[in-house]
VOPAGU-2260 file (C-alpha; in pm, 1 decimal, decimal comma):
REM VOPAGU-2260
SITE   aa  ch    i         X         Y         Z
SITE  UNK   A    0     -11,6      -6,1      -5,8
SITE  UNK   A    1     180,2     334,5     -94,2
SITE  UNK   A    2     266,4     549,9     174,7
SITE  UNK   A    3      40,7     865,8     292,9
SITE  UNK   A    4     394,7    1018,6     501,2
SITE  UNK   A    5     766,4    1019,4     412,4
SITE  UNK   A    6     985,9    1122,1     734,2
SITE  UNK   A    7    1319,2    1207,4     637,9
SITE  UNK   A    8    1538,1    1205,2     885,4
SITE  UNK   A    9    1515,7     960,9    1157,8
SITE  UNK   A   10    1678,0    1099,6    1440,6
SITE  UNK   A   11    1551,6    1253,1    1742,1
SITE  UNK   A   12    1278,9    1463,4    1538,5
SITE  UNK   A   13    1159,7    1235,1    1309,8
SITE  UNK   A   14    1126,6     889,7    1478,5
SITE  UNK   A   15     904,8    1069,0    1757,9
SITE  UNK   A   16     660,4    1191,0    1458,4
SITE  UNK   A   17     704,9     895,6    1290,9
SITE  UNK   A   18     582,4     732,3    1571,7
SITE  UNK   A   19     300,9     927,9    1644,1
SITE  UNK   A   20     205,4     906,2    1294,5
SITE  UNK   A   21     161,3     532,5    1294,5
SITE  UNK   A   22     -76,6     552,3    1577,5
SITE  UNK   A   23    -279,9     785,1    1427,0
SITE  UNK   A   24    -305,2     496,7    1147,7
SITE  UNK   A   25    -109,4     695,3     884,4
SITE  UNK   A   26      73,7     461,7     614,8
SITE  UNK   A   27     476,2     607,1     695,4
SITE  UNK   A   28     797,5     551,0     565,2
SITE  UNK   A   29    1075,3     699,3     681,8
SITE  UNK   A   30    1428,0     791,6     503,9
SITE  UNK   A   31    1741,7     848,0     721,4
SITE  UNK   A   32    1992,9    1173,3     589,0
SITE  UNK   A   33    2278,0    1023,0     819,7
SITE  UNK   A   34    2396,7     868,4    1139,1
SITE  UNK   A   35    2095,4     929,0    1359,7
SITE  UNK   A   36    2031,6     850,1    1732,3
SITE  UNK   A   37    1717,5     855,7    1828,7
SITE  UNK   A   38    1497,3     867,9    2162,0
SITE  UNK   A   39    1290,5     546,8    2117,3
SITE  UNK   A   40    1360,6     243,6    2280,2
SITE  UNK   A   41    1380,6    -104,3    2103,6
SITE  UNK   A   42    1058,6    -179,5    2261,3
SITE  UNK   A   43     887,7     116,4    2103,6
SITE  UNK   A   44    1079,6      73,5    1747,7
SITE  UNK   A   45     923,0    -289,5    1710,3
SITE  UNK   A   46     584,2    -173,9    1784,9
SITE  UNK   A   47     598,3      69,6    1542,6
SITE  UNK   A   48     725,8    -161,1    1291,8
SITE  UNK   A   49     496,7    -386,5    1382,4
SITE  UNK   A   50     248,3    -110,7    1328,8
SITE  UNK   A   51     355,7     -65,8     972,6
SITE  UNK   A   52     639,8     172,9     947,2
SITE  UNK   A   53     860,2      86,6     683,3
SITE  UNK   A   54    1209,2     237,2     713,4
SITE  UNK   A   55    1355,2     302,9     352,6
SITE  UNK   A   56    1694,2     379,8     159,6
SITE  UNK   A   57    1557,0     337,3    -192,0
SITE  UNK   A   58    1421,3     761,4    -252,3
SITE  UNK   A   59    1201,1     686,8    -542,0
SITE  UNK   A   60     981,4     571,6    -219,7
SITE  UNK   A   61     975,0     966,9    -146,4
SITE  UNK   A   62     808,0    1072,3    -452,7
SITE  UNK   A   63     470,5     842,7    -348,5
SITE  UNK   A   64     374,5    1037,5     -74,4
SITE  UNK   A   65      98,9    1317,8      -5,8
SITE  UNK   A   66     334,9    1445,5     231,3
SITE  UNK   A   67     667,4    1476,9     348,8
SITE  UNK   A   68     831,7    1637,7     632,8
SITE  UNK   A   69    1212,7    1709,2     657,3
SITE  UNK   A   70    1305,4    1623,5    1044,5
SITE  UNK   A   71    1707,3    1613,4    1002,6
SITE  UNK   A   72    1942,6    1721,2    1263,1
SITE  UNK   A   73    2096,8    2079,0    1244,0
SITE  UNK   A   74    2405,6    2079,8    1521,1
SITE  UNK   A   75    2608,4    2354,7    1585,1
SITE  UNK   A   76    2853,0    2419,4    1347,1
SITE  UNK   A   77    3216,5    2513,4    1373,5
SITE  UNK   A   78    3121,2    2869,3    1314,3
SITE  UNK   A   79    2850,2    2886,1    1585,6
SITE  UNK   A   80    2557,1    2907,4    1368,1
SITE  UNK   A   81    2319,7    2595,7    1284,5
SITE  UNK   A   82    2458,8    2357,3    1058,9
SITE  UNK   A   83    2223,8    2278,3     750,4
SITE  UNK   A   84    2439,9    1983,3     559,3
SITE  UNK   A   85    2146,5    1706,2     623,8
SITE  UNK   A   86    1827,7    1938,2     574,7
SITE  UNK   A   87    2023,8    1977,4     215,6
SITE  UNK   A   88    2098,1    1673,4     164,0
SITE  UNK   A   89    1738,2    1561,7     219,6
SITE  UNK   A   90    1610,0    1874,2      20,9
SITE  UNK   A   91    1835,5    1758,3    -267,1
SITE  UNK   A   92    1695,7    1387,7    -220,6
SITE  UNK   A   93    1365,8    1481,9    -232,1
SITE  UNK   A   94    1347,4    1734,7    -472,6
SITE  UNK   A   95    1471,3    1492,0    -770,3
SITE  UNK   A   96    1176,0    1303,7    -668,5
SITE  UNK   A   97     931,9    1587,4    -566,7
SITE  UNK   A   98     536,5    1542,2    -743,3
SITE  UNK   A   99     324,6    1829,5    -797,8
SITE  UNK   A  100      48,2    1898,6    -497,7
SITE  UNK   A  101     278,8    1730,4    -260,7
SITE  UNK   A  102     277,8    1932,1      92,7
SITE  UNK   A  103     692,5    1973,9     178,0
SITE  UNK   A  104     685,5    2050,5     579,3
SITE  UNK   A  105    1033,6    2141,7     776,5
SITE  UNK   A  106    1054,9    2047,5    1138,1
SITE  UNK   A  107    1393,5    2090,6    1216,5
SITE  UNK   A  108    1520,1    2361,7    1425,4
SITE  UNK   A  109    1630,1    2637,6    1210,9
SITE  UNK   A  110    1674,6    3011,4    1203,6
SITE  UNK   A  111    1397,0    3299,8    1086,7
SITE  UNK   A  112    1397,4    3259,0     703,3
SITE  UNK   A  113    1583,6    2939,3     624,1
SITE  UNK   A  114    1257,1    2736,0     490,5
SITE  UNK   A  115    1211,1    3038,2     208,7
SITE  UNK   A  116    1528,0    3128,8     167,8
SITE  UNK   A  117    1730,8    2805,8     194,2
SITE  UNK   A  118    1481,3    2500,7     143,8
SITE  UNK   A  119    1298,3    2623,5     -91,5
SITE  UNK   A  120    1572,8    2724,0    -375,1
SITE  UNK   A  121    1671,0    2392,9    -361,4
SITE  UNK   A  122    1352,3    2167,1    -336,6
SITE  UNK   A  123    1255,0    2423,4    -692,6
SITE  UNK   A  124    1593,6    2398,5    -856,0
SITE  UNK   A  125    1612,1    2027,6    -791,8
SITE  UNK   A  126    1204,3    2005,2    -927,5
SITE  UNK   A  127    1144,6    2247,5   -1145,3
SITE  UNK   A  128     801,1    2314,9    -963,5
SITE  UNK   A  129     726,2    2614,1    -802,2
SITE  UNK   A  130     652,5    2631,9    -441,1
SITE  UNK   A  131     321,4    2772,7    -336,1
SITE  UNK   A  132     183,3    2692,2    -686,1
SITE  UNK   A  133     309,0    2340,9    -764,5
SITE  UNK   A  134     366,7    2215,5    -405,6
SITE  UNK   A  135     289,9    2310,8     -82,4
SITE  UNK   A  136     550,1    2441,5     168,8
SITE  UNK   A  137     540,8    2505,1     552,7
SITE  UNK   A  138     729,5    2527,0     879,6
SITE  UNK   A  139     580,2    2343,6    1169,6
SITE  UNK   A  140     849,7    2390,1    1520,9
SITE  UNK   A  141     933,2    2010,9    1618,2
SITE  UNK   A  142     768,2    1987,6    2012,0
SITE  UNK   A  143     952,3    1690,4    2110,3
SITE  UNK   A  144     998,7    1601,0    2493,1
SITE  UNK   A  145    1197,8    1261,2    2476,8
SITE  UNK   A  146    1056,1    1043,8    2776,7
SITE  UNK   A  147     798,8    1245,1    2857,7
SITE  UNK   A  148     465,7    1009,2    2875,7
SITE  UNK   A  149     255,0    1297,6    3011,3
SITE  UNK   A  150     243,2    1564,9    2721,7
SITE  UNK   A  151     140,4    1310,4    2411,7
SITE  UNK   A  152     162,7    1414,3    2038,6
SITE  UNK   A  153    -225,4    1412,2    2016,6
SITE  UNK   A  154    -262,2    1660,5    2342,4
SITE  UNK   A  155      68,2    1868,3    2223,0
SITE  UNK   A  156     -19,5    2190,9    1973,6
SITE  UNK   A  157     125,9    2211,4    1617,0
SITE  UNK   A  158     169,0    2539,2    1537,1
SITE  UNK   A  159     183,1    2563,6    1136,7
SITE  UNK   A  160     297,9    2883,7     936,0
SITE  UNK   A  161     319,8    2777,7     545,7
SITE  UNK   A  162     439,2    2986,8     232,3
SITE  UNK   A  163      77,2    3092,0     173,4
SITE  UNK   A  164    -267,1    3061,2     347,9
SITE  UNK   A  165    -338,4    2756,5     106,3
SITE  UNK   A  166       3,8    2616,0     196,5
SITE  UNK   A  167     -72,7    2672,3     573,7
SITE  UNK   A  168    -384,1    2488,3     525,6
SITE  UNK   A  169    -228,2    2177,3     345,7
SITE  UNK   A  170     -18,5    2141,2     680,4
SITE  UNK   A  171    -290,0    2185,8     895,1
SITE  UNK   A  172    -501,7    1941,3     741,7
SITE  UNK   A  173    -214,1    1705,7     768,1
SITE  UNK   A  174    -105,3    1747,7    1138,1
SITE  UNK   A  175    -480,8    1756,4    1245,4
SITE  UNK   A  176    -479,1    1414,5    1180,1
SITE  UNK   A  177    -180,2    1392,0    1481,2
SITE  UNK   A  178    -334,9    1652,9    1707,0
SITE  UNK   A  179    -625,2    1808,2    1902,6
SITE  UNK   A  180    -509,7    2130,4    1821,2
SITE  UNK   A  181    -359,7    2305,5    1541,4
SITE  UNK   A  182    -217,1    2672,7    1567,9
SITE  UNK   A  183    -164,7    2874,0    1290,6
SITE  UNK   A  184      94,7    3129,3    1187,5
SITE  UNK   A  185     111,5    3406,2    1012,6
SITE  UNK   A  186     365,3    3320,0     802,5
SITE  UNK   A  187     694,3    3100,0     767,9
SITE  UNK   A  188     903,4    3322,4     970,6
SITE  UNK   A  189     634,2    3345,0    1242,1
SITE  UNK   A  190     640,1    2959,9    1270,5
SITE  UNK   A  191     997,5    2986,5    1261,6
SITE  UNK   A  192    1079,3    3205,2    1516,9
SITE  UNK   A  193     812,1    3053,3    1794,6
SITE  UNK   A  194    1094,8    2763,7    1733,5
SITE  UNK   A  195    1343,4    3024,1    1822,3
SITE  UNK   A  196    1138,4    3123,3    2144,2
SITE  UNK   A  197    1064,6    2845,9    2300,4
SITE  UNK   A  198    1420,2    2658,9    2262,3
SITE  UNK   A  199    1543,8    2993,6    2400,0
SITE  UNK   A  200    1343,4    3066,9    2678,9
SITE  UNK   A  201    1418,3    2695,7    2806,6
SITE  UNK   A  202    1769,9    2773,6    2817,7
SITE  UNK   A  203    1759,5    3128,2    2906,2
SITE  UNK   A  204    1578,5    3012,9    3190,5
SITE  UNK   A  205    1804,4    2740,3    3289,7
SITE  UNK   A  206    2121,9    2970,3    3299,0
SITE  UNK   A  207    1907,8    3194,2    3541,5
SITE  UNK   A  208    1872,0    2933,4    3808,8
SITE  UNK   A  209    2268,2    2815,8    3774,4
SITE  UNK   A  210    2318,8    3149,3    3817,1
SITE  UNK   A  211    2173,9    3106,9    4128,7
SITE  UNK   A  212    2283,6    2781,5    4212,6
SITE  UNK   A  213    2633,5    2909,2    4230,6
SITE  UNK   A  214    2535,6    3199,2    4430,2
SITE  UNK   A  215    2296,6    3066,8    4647,1
SITE  UNK   A  216    2578,0    2824,5    4760,0
SITE  UNK   A  217    2813,5    3105,9    4823,6
SITE  UNK   A  218    2564,4    3268,0    5052,3
SITE  UNK   A  219    2469,7    2949,5    5256,3
SITE  UNK   A  220    2143,5    2939,3    5137,3
SITE  UNK   A  221    1919,5    2597,7    5036,0
SITE  UNK   A  222    1813,9    2724,9    4649,5
SITE  UNK   A  223    1587,4    2426,3    4669,6
SITE  UNK   A  224    1385,7    2535,3    4914,6
SITE  UNK   A  225    1378,8    2845,2    4781,7
SITE  UNK   A  226    1275,7    2673,0    4460,7
SITE  UNK   A  227     961,7    2518,2    4635,7
SITE  UNK   A  228     864,5    2803,9    4792,1
SITE  UNK   A  229     846,9    3016,0    4512,0
SITE  UNK   A  230     665,6    2766,7    4286,2
SITE  UNK   A  231     403,9    2796,6    4534,0
SITE  UNK   A  232     304,4    3157,4    4342,8
SITE  UNK   A  233       9,4    3091,8    4086,7
SITE  UNK   A  234     142,3    3343,5    3839,5
SITE  UNK   A  235     463,7    3512,2    3701,4
SITE  UNK   A  236     671,7    3207,5    3799,4
SITE  UNK   A  237     754,7    2908,8    3602,0
SITE  UNK   A  238     998,1    2666,3    3787,2
SITE  UNK   A  239    1330,0    2590,5    3665,2
SITE  UNK   A  240    1614,7    2396,7    3825,3
SITE  UNK   A  241    1991,7    2377,8    3782,7
SITE  UNK   A  242    2191,8    2095,9    3715,2
SITE  UNK   A  243    2566,8    1970,7    3579,1
SITE  UNK   A  244    2432,0    2146,1    3242,9
SITE  UNK   A  245    2200,4    2145,9    2939,7
SITE  UNK   A  246    2264,1    1853,4    2726,3
SITE  UNK   A  247    1975,8    1734,4    2439,9
SITE  UNK   A  248    1915,5    1843,2    2046,8
SITE  UNK   A  249    1776,5    2128,7    2125,8
SITE  UNK   A  250    2058,2    2399,3    2054,1
SITE  UNK   A  251    2037,3    2729,0    2212,4
SITE  UNK   A  252    2036,0    3023,0    1882,9
SITE  UNK   A  253    2144,3    3320,0    1966,1
SITE  UNK   A  254    2190,2    3444,9    1556,9
SITE  UNK   A  255    2593,7    3374,1    1567,5
SITE  UNK   A  256    2690,0    3346,7    1184,6
SITE  UNK   A  257    2339,9    3412,4    1044,0
SITE  UNK   A  258    2240,3    3716,1    1090,9
SITE  UNK   A  259    2393,8    4078,2    1160,9
SITE  UNK   A  260    2287,6    4059,3    1517,4
SITE  UNK   A  261    2312,9    3840,4    1830,6
SITE  UNK   A  262    1997,7    3791,5    2107,9
SITE  UNK   A  263    2242,6    3906,1    2395,5
SITE  UNK   A  264    2050,4    3721,9    2719,2
SITE  UNK   A  265    2113,4    3357,5    2485,4
SITE  UNK   A  266    2460,2    3468,8    2414,1
SITE  UNK   A  267    2476,3    3542,5    2789,3
SITE  UNK   A  268    2310,0    3183,5    2895,9
SITE  UNK   A  269    2523,7    2998,1    2708,8
SITE  UNK   A  270    2806,6    3115,8    2864,5
SITE  UNK   A  271    2672,4    3062,2    3212,1
SITE  UNK   A  272    2525,0    2722,3    3112,0
SITE  UNK   A  273    2874,4    2584,6    2950,2
SITE  UNK   A  274    3058,9    2673,8    3294,9
SITE  UNK   A  275    2815,8    2408,1    3527,5
SITE  UNK   A  276    3014,9    2112,5    3458,6
SITE  UNK   A  277    3339,7    2258,3    3547,4
SITE  UNK   A  278    3164,9    2464,3    3839,2
SITE  UNK   A  279    3056,8    2057,4    3929,3
SITE  UNK   A  280    3426,8    1986,6    3952,9
SITE  UNK   A  281    3525,9    2265,7    4125,3
SITE  UNK   A  282    3236,5    2130,7    4395,8
SITE  UNK   A  283    3382,6    1808,8    4370,6
SITE  UNK   A  284    3735,6    1897,0    4406,7
SITE  UNK   A  285    3644,7    2092,1    4722,4
SITE  UNK   A  286    3413,6    1826,8    4850,5
SITE  UNK   A  287    3761,9    1581,3    4853,9
SITE  UNK   A  288    3959,1    1838,5    5003,5
SITE  UNK   A  289    3718,4    1903,5    5306,3
SITE  UNK   A  290    3740,7    1524,3    5394,4
SITE  UNK   A  291    4084,9    1546,1    5362,4
SITE  UNK   A  292    4163,7    1383,4    5004,0
SITE  UNK   A  293    4326,5    1517,4    4696,4
SITE  UNK   A  294    4153,3    1513,0    4334,3
SITE  UNK   A  295    4432,7    1346,9    4210,3
SITE  UNK   A  296    4455,7    1000,3    4280,2
SITE  UNK   A  297    4053,5     997,4    4390,1
SITE  UNK   A  298    3825,2     736,5    4302,9
SITE  UNK   A  299    3507,2     918,8    4159,1
SITE  UNK   A  300    3199,9     765,2    4051,5
SITE  UNK   A  301    2959,1     916,0    3823,3
SITE  UNK   A  302    2576,8     782,7    3840,2
SITE  UNK   A  303    2367,1     835,8    3543,1
SITE  UNK   A  304    2593,1     992,7    3234,0
SITE  UNK   A  305    2282,6    1017,1    2953,7
SITE  UNK   A  306    2139,2    1438,4    2889,1
SITE  UNK   A  307    1802,3    1337,3    3060,6
SITE  UNK   A  308    1683,4    1088,3    3312,6
SITE  UNK   A  309    1582,6     716,0    3169,8
SITE  UNK   A  310    1687,5     722,2    2827,3
SITE  UNK   A  311    1973,1     603,4    2649,5
SITE  UNK   A  312    2044,8     929,2    2509,4
SITE  UNK   A  313    2397,4    1090,7    2510,6
SITE  UNK   A  314    2376,9    1398,5    2311,2
SITE  UNK   A  315    2498,6    1701,5    2417,7
SITE  UNK   A  316    2542,3    1546,4    2803,5
SITE  UNK   A  317    2737,5    1749,7    3040,6
SITE  UNK   A  318    2836,9    1420,5    3229,9
SITE  UNK   A  319    3164,6    1436,6    2926,0
SITE  UNK   A  320    3295,4    1699,8    3017,8
SITE  UNK   A  321    3243,6    1633,0    3411,1
SITE  UNK   A  322    3428,5    1346,3    3338,4
SITE  UNK   A  323    3713,0    1523,6    3085,5
SITE  UNK   A  324    3754,0    1775,2    3397,7
SITE  UNK   A  325    3841,3    1513,7    3662,4
SITE  UNK   A  326    4060,1    1324,8    3468,2
SITE  UNK   A  327    4238,7    1576,3    3404,9
SITE  UNK   A  328    4248,7    1671,9    3775,7
SITE  UNK   A  329    4416,1    1292,6    3809,7
SITE  UNK   A  330    4116,7    1128,1    3954,5
SITE  UNK   A  331    3974,2     758,7    3867,6
SITE  UNK   A  332    3663,6     819,4    3721,5
SITE  UNK   A  333    3416,3     506,2    3616,4
SITE  UNK   A  334    3033,2     512,8    3601,8
SITE  UNK   A  335    2689,9     358,8    3617,5
SITE  UNK   A  336    2393,8     408,7    3421,4
SITE  UNK   A  337    2143,6      95,8    3318,5
SITE  UNK   A  338    2101,2     286,7    2969,6
SITE  UNK   A  339    2427,9     289,3    2912,5
SITE  UNK   A  340    2653,0     -55,1    2890,3
SITE  UNK   A  341    2976,0     142,5    2772,5
SITE  UNK   A  342    3076,5     463,5    2736,7
SITE  UNK   A  343    3410,0     646,8    2604,6
SITE  UNK   A  344    3538,4     997,7    2700,2
SITE  UNK   A  345    3848,6    1116,0    2486,4
SITE  UNK   A  346    3783,1     800,5    2260,3
SITE  UNK   A  347    3890,5     650,0    2628,9
SITE  UNK   A  348    3680,0     387,7    2771,2
SITE  UNK   A  349    3550,2     458,9    3098,6
SITE  UNK   A  350    3533,7     180,2    3397,3
SITE  UNK   A  351    3191,0      57,1    3378,1
SITE  UNK   A  352    3024,4     -42,6    3764,8
SITE  UNK   A  353    2877,6    -369,9    3772,0
SITE  UNK   A  354    2719,3    -337,0    4124,4
SITE  UNK   A  355    2600,1      -1,4    4191,7
SITE  UNK   A  356    2606,3      -1,0    4547,7
SITE  UNK   A  357    3016,1    -150,9    4588,6
SITE  UNK   A  358    3098,4     124,1    4338,2
SITE  UNK   A  359    2931,7     381,3    4523,5
SITE  UNK   A  360    3094,8     219,3    4901,0
SITE  UNK   A  361    3411,4     213,9    4721,0
SITE  UNK   A  362    3432,3     560,2    4567,0
SITE  UNK   A  363    3582,8     859,4    4742,1
SITE  UNK   A  364    3294,7    1096,1    4592,3
SITE  UNK   A  365    3001,3     986,2    4398,5
SITE  UNK   A  366    2881,3    1230,1    4191,2
SITE  UNK   A  367    2425,9    1199,8    4066,4
SITE  UNK   A  368    2446,1    1402,9    3712,6
SITE  UNK   A  369    2112,7    1225,7    3612,0
SITE  UNK   A  370    1873,2    1083,9    3814,0
SITE  UNK   A  371    1723,3     749,5    3677,1
SITE  UNK   A  372    1417,6     575,7    3783,3
SITE  UNK   A  373    1614,3     292,1    3926,8
SITE  UNK   A  374    1825,6     438,7    4130,6
SITE  UNK   A  375    1741,1     424,5    4525,7
SITE  UNK   A  376    1860,2     739,5    4654,1
SITE  UNK   A  377    1794,3     705,3    4987,3
SITE  UNK   A  378    1965,9     341,1    4949,8
SITE  UNK   A  379    2248,9     530,3    4782,7
SITE  UNK   A  380    2306,4     790,3    4992,4
SITE  UNK   A  381    2359,7     540,2    5308,4
SITE  UNK   A  382    2590,0     303,8    5087,4
SITE  UNK   A  383    2824,0     618,0    4918,8
SITE  UNK   A  384    3124,6     795,4    5143,6
SITE  UNK   A  385    3043,6    1121,8    4982,9
SITE  UNK   A  386    2778,9    1202,0    4746,9
SITE  UNK   A  387    2745,0    1547,5    4565,4
SITE  UNK   A  388    2387,8    1596,1    4378,0
SITE  UNK   A  389    2385,4    1769,4    4128,4
SITE  UNK   A  390    2007,7    1763,3    4076,2
SITE  UNK   A  391    1839,0    1858,1    4426,8
SITE  UNK   A  392    1668,1    1473,9    4406,9
SITE  UNK   A  393    1798,9    1355,0    4730,5
SITE  UNK   A  394    1632,4    1349,8    5069,9
SITE  UNK   A  395    1706,3    1671,3    5258,9
SITE  UNK   A  396    2045,0    1637,0    5464,1
SITE  UNK   A  397    2148,9    1229,5    5276,4
SITE  UNK   A  398    2355,5    1444,4    5018,0
SITE  UNK   A  399    2569,7    1744,7    4939,2
SITE  UNK   A  400    2369,2    1972,5    4658,8
SITE  UNK   A  401    2474,3    2175,8    4400,2
């Protein structure tokens, strides 16, 4: 049976979209644009295949669908801007097979103007068709929160902006099959800027609370209690919590390399957040010193090395820099993570602890980087010689908190 939908790019944005489409009964094919790692579990992938999802390697399959959604990753490039290489490859591959009346939607994180100024010419030149006349072109920011079972695709509104009103309506018709609510933006740039605002909102607010964590430690104030009290305010406040750094696939965008100006607030937030792994290591060294031990030669156990709890995704995980800095101080670093069977840093394998409690009891310092659900935090706090909790999730008084 011909597919209704082609998802191009099977990484952190494409796989969840394909999963939602298959669940909605949409016949879907997936086409990879590079070495991509998604956040779906093997069980979830098996269920998708059982429901009819078909990964394809023949690009000819892309010319047999009514809707094609480009979800290729756009990591930060060498110039600090977003690398659109995989989006370009996807566009060129699709353009050669593009048929009239197809709806093409971009979901990859991009800066305002990218869909019209970068993607549109690639599609038109490669296909000989004209966007807005021969095929529909739209942008919809991906709203994926890996591992979040509370906010499902069906219950998450989708923002759509098209090149023309007809493009917007065509994209809205497609997304209306996936979600209970479709929000129409005024146009392509407005929809792209929604993604910019949503991504930067997260990074800026995490940076604020990360700075508060450093300040409160210096003042001897319990930041976690401050947040607990502040979040009781029913208006004008949203609780964010500090941590060892910000990982994941949502790259903060300060317009570097793509505009004549930058977003200074975002630029500053990046500086704050990228300093957090170094701060964690400073706190670790200070704790060891307070207990009569040096970081050089100390046995340090890192608990949870993924970027998010209960996922196997290592994209941008702050645990990597924490490990590197500890190693440079001469510490003997090991790790435990139920989702990561093997882990390398600087092309060197990091020893994996088989027995969690024995490793915590043996380590001079245990650092909780990611609190997976399987961790018994109370039990760990009893077993560990010294425990640094970078997430503020251990029982009060059971560990040293960031």
